[in-house]
C-alpha positions as MATLAB code, in Angstrom:
seq = 'MSILTSLIENLKSQLEWHQMLHSVLEMESQLTPRSSLYDLEDLVNQRDRITQTIATLEEGRLKMVTAYLKEKGLEPGSNLEAVAHSAPPEIGLELRALKAELLSLVEPLTELAQHNARVGQARANCFDEVHKALHRGFKRQSTYSQFGMIQKPKGSVFLTRSV';
ca = [
       7.891   50.727  -12.778;
       9.464   51.266  -16.179;
       7.470   52.119  -19.287;
       8.177   48.683  -20.770;
       6.968   46.896  -17.634;
       3.804   49.001  -17.684;
       3.371   48.268  -21.376;
       3.662   44.514  -20.783;
       1.109   44.707  -17.956;
      -1.208   46.718  -20.201;
      -0.950   44.138  -22.989;
      -1.579   41.269  -20.552;
      -4.631   43.082  -19.262;
      -5.860   43.722  -22.807;
      -5.419   40.030  -23.575;
      -7.566   39.079  -20.560;
     -10.268   41.599  -21.505;
     -10.279   40.398  -25.123;
     -10.729   36.828  -23.888;
     -13.653   37.971  -21.717;
     -15.127   39.737  -24.745;
     -14.811   36.510  -26.723;
     -16.689   34.634  -23.970;
     -19.501   37.185  -23.893;
     -19.800   37.169  -27.683;
     -19.932   33.347  -27.597;
     -22.749   33.458  -25.031;
     -24.578   36.046  -27.147;
     -24.234   33.877  -30.260;
     -25.712   30.896  -28.394;
     -28.911   32.692  -27.409;
     -31.914   30.998  -28.921;
     -34.805   32.849  -30.547;
     -36.832   31.992  -27.453;
     -34.342   33.649  -25.110;
     -35.515   36.603  -23.110;
     -34.535   40.044  -24.301;
     -33.400   40.652  -20.725;
     -30.706   37.992  -21.250;
     -29.648   39.664  -24.481;
     -29.666   43.086  -22.846;
     -27.464   41.806  -20.020;
     -24.932   40.389  -22.477;
     -24.938   43.562  -24.569;
     -24.306   45.645  -21.440;
     -21.425   43.344  -20.471;
     -20.022   43.582  -23.986;
     -20.240   47.372  -23.934;
     -18.460   47.619  -20.565;
     -15.708   45.289  -21.771;
     -15.179   47.180  -25.020;
     -15.017   50.467  -23.114;
     -12.350   48.998  -20.821;
     -10.399   47.718  -23.829;
     -10.585   51.163  -25.452;
      -9.254   52.773  -22.260;
      -6.419   50.237  -22.054;
      -5.561   50.795  -25.725;
      -5.459   54.540  -25.165;
      -3.033   53.955  -22.293;
      -0.946   51.615  -24.438;
      -0.618   54.234  -27.162;
       0.510   56.823  -24.602;
       3.108   54.402  -23.216;
       4.440   53.615  -26.690;
       4.660   57.328  -27.486;
       6.488   58.017  -24.208;
       8.914   55.140  -24.810;
       9.628   56.265  -28.374;
      10.275   59.803  -27.152;
      12.513   58.526  -24.356;
      14.570   56.432  -26.812;
      14.618   59.117  -29.506;
      12.797   56.907  -31.997;
      10.486   58.083  -34.731;
       7.029   59.048  -33.403;
       4.191   56.922  -34.697;
       6.255   53.752  -34.749;
       4.444   50.564  -33.844;
       4.844   47.942  -31.142;
       7.338   46.038  -33.293;
       9.687   49.047  -33.239;
       9.397   49.140  -29.437;
      10.082   45.389  -29.205;
      13.082   45.762  -31.525;
      14.640   48.524  -29.400;
      13.850   46.846  -26.052;
      16.127   44.357  -24.277;
      15.825   40.912  -25.962;
      13.752   39.166  -23.258;
      11.305   42.076  -23.088;
      11.154   42.254  -26.887;
      10.251   38.566  -27.037;
       7.506   39.013  -24.459;
       6.102   42.044  -26.302;
       6.052   40.110  -29.588;
       4.379   37.108  -27.925;
       1.653   39.285  -26.381;
       1.115   41.051  -29.695;
       0.773   37.683  -31.455;
      -1.758   36.444  -28.873;
      -3.835   39.605  -29.237;
      -3.744   39.408  -33.023;
      -4.812   35.751  -32.895;
      -8.012   36.846  -31.135;
      -8.899   39.526  -33.681;
     -10.269   37.255  -36.427;
     -12.461   35.092  -34.133;
     -13.761   38.223  -32.376;
     -14.558   39.871  -35.692;
     -16.388   36.774  -36.975;
     -18.415   36.445  -33.771;
     -19.289   40.129  -33.725;
     -20.429   40.025  -37.360;
     -22.501   36.888  -36.721;
     -24.120   38.451  -33.658;
     -24.838   41.651  -35.599;
     -26.602   39.647  -38.333;
     -28.654   37.716  -35.761;
     -29.464   40.929  -33.899;
     -30.637   42.583  -37.105;
     -32.801   39.550  -37.874;
     -34.335   39.766  -34.378;
     -35.038   43.464  -34.846;
     -36.612   42.817  -38.262;
     -38.775   40.053  -36.802;
     -39.929   42.280  -33.970;
     -40.748   45.079  -36.428;
     -42.824   42.717  -38.571;
     -44.733   41.350  -35.577;
     -45.257   44.872  -34.273;
     -46.560   46.096  -37.661;
     -48.843   43.075  -38.004;
     -50.335   43.658  -34.569;
     -50.968   47.311  -35.279;
     -52.552   46.507  -38.657;
     -54.764   43.943  -36.957;
     -55.886   46.332  -34.238;
     -56.713   49.047  -36.744;
     -58.963   46.744  -38.811;
     -60.913   44.995  -36.076;
     -63.419   46.591  -33.854;
     -63.828   45.583  -30.216;
     -66.715   45.747  -27.771;
     -66.519   48.173  -24.874;
     -67.702   47.351  -21.369;
     -70.972   49.069  -22.293;
     -71.577   46.752  -25.256;
     -70.721   49.298  -27.916;
     -68.356   48.612  -30.796;
     -65.200   50.723  -30.622;
     -62.076   50.912  -32.680;
     -58.845   50.663  -30.667;
     -56.899   53.843  -29.944;
     -53.398   54.516  -28.670;
     -50.315   52.374  -28.527;
     -50.052   48.642  -28.194;
     -47.643   47.385  -25.557;
     -45.713   44.164  -26.059;
     -43.565   42.174  -23.692;
     -39.794   42.274  -24.110;
     -39.512   38.794  -25.566;
     -39.952   37.825  -29.164;
];
């Protein structure tokens, strides 16, 4: 398999993984405040696995571009457009089309990721406030022990994983 064929396959694979990332980010953005943190955790784990795969594919793409540039005697550090320009016309067109599709996903992915980060920060802030309020409440109020004596609470307070 030639470097260009491998590069095209890599870009197609990246496109698929970016589309999966978009789907996961969409699902994450649609979680309601009453959703379980287990659901959120599952989506975050999926997102992390997808982004790791994309990073690995991108690393491979960069190596392929470098190898192609070296093979053709082109300037190192050139971009995908330089590869497309020096490739046979039909391959150049396909490389440009894949690049355009990937770039068209960047803005929606960025917007979704920023939205989800804001919502996630709001959830964390809410949890912190509830947690602080509970601890303040436990420190101020005495409770009765099983022996009928008044005791102040000690130790940590455990909460469920839903907010």
